[in-house]
C-alpha positions, 0 to 999 in steps of 0.5 A: 981922176980915177974916181971920176973915171970909175963913176963914169963907167958905173954910170954908163953901165947902169944906163946900158942895162936893159929895163926890167919890166915891172908889170905882169900880165893878168896880175897888173893888167888884163888883155881882152879876149875881144879883138879888133881888126884895125886898117890904116888907110892913106886917102889921097888929098881931096878924095875923102868924100869920094872914098866915104861914099864908096864905103857907104855902099860897100864896107858899111852895109857889109858890116851892118849885115855881119853885125845883124848876123852876130859875126861882129860886135861893131865897126867904126871909121876914124878920120884924121883932123890933119889929113895930109900928115903922117902915113895914114889919115883914115882908120877902119875898125871892126870889133869881134868877140874874140880872135877865133871870130876873125877866121874863115867860116863857110857857114858864116860866109853862106849866111852873109852872102844870102843877105848880101845878094848877087846884085849888091855883090856886083855893085860892090865889086864895081865900086871897090875897083875904083879904090886903088885910084884914091887910096892906099892901105898902109897897115892892118893890125889885129889888136886887143885892148889892154886894161891896166889894173 
């Protein structure tokens, strides 16, 4: 009986030990310097088309200009095939060369606004004012791709 109790204690201790990582960064996997800002959004039921319509006149043209100017590498929209499950059903992604490109820059702002224009800015402000009625941002993440070697 003492043997079984001892074996049970050893088993419990073995399971209670923290797992020791076997992988080392840059030896076993790389972390990309490229950065993505990922925004998760919960769009209300039956409102996805309305939200996409708004993005088509605000977020998408803004990202097209930023890409033309070299401020970003790319952008994408991902929608859930199961829109009513989970805490989000739409993902907006903006890709940058590196984390430094995500920070504020007066020169980039001025270059962007010169192409964006005052009239488009007015229209964009009017459109985005409606967004809280149809969606909620549920998270924002600064992500790096990991490549296992």
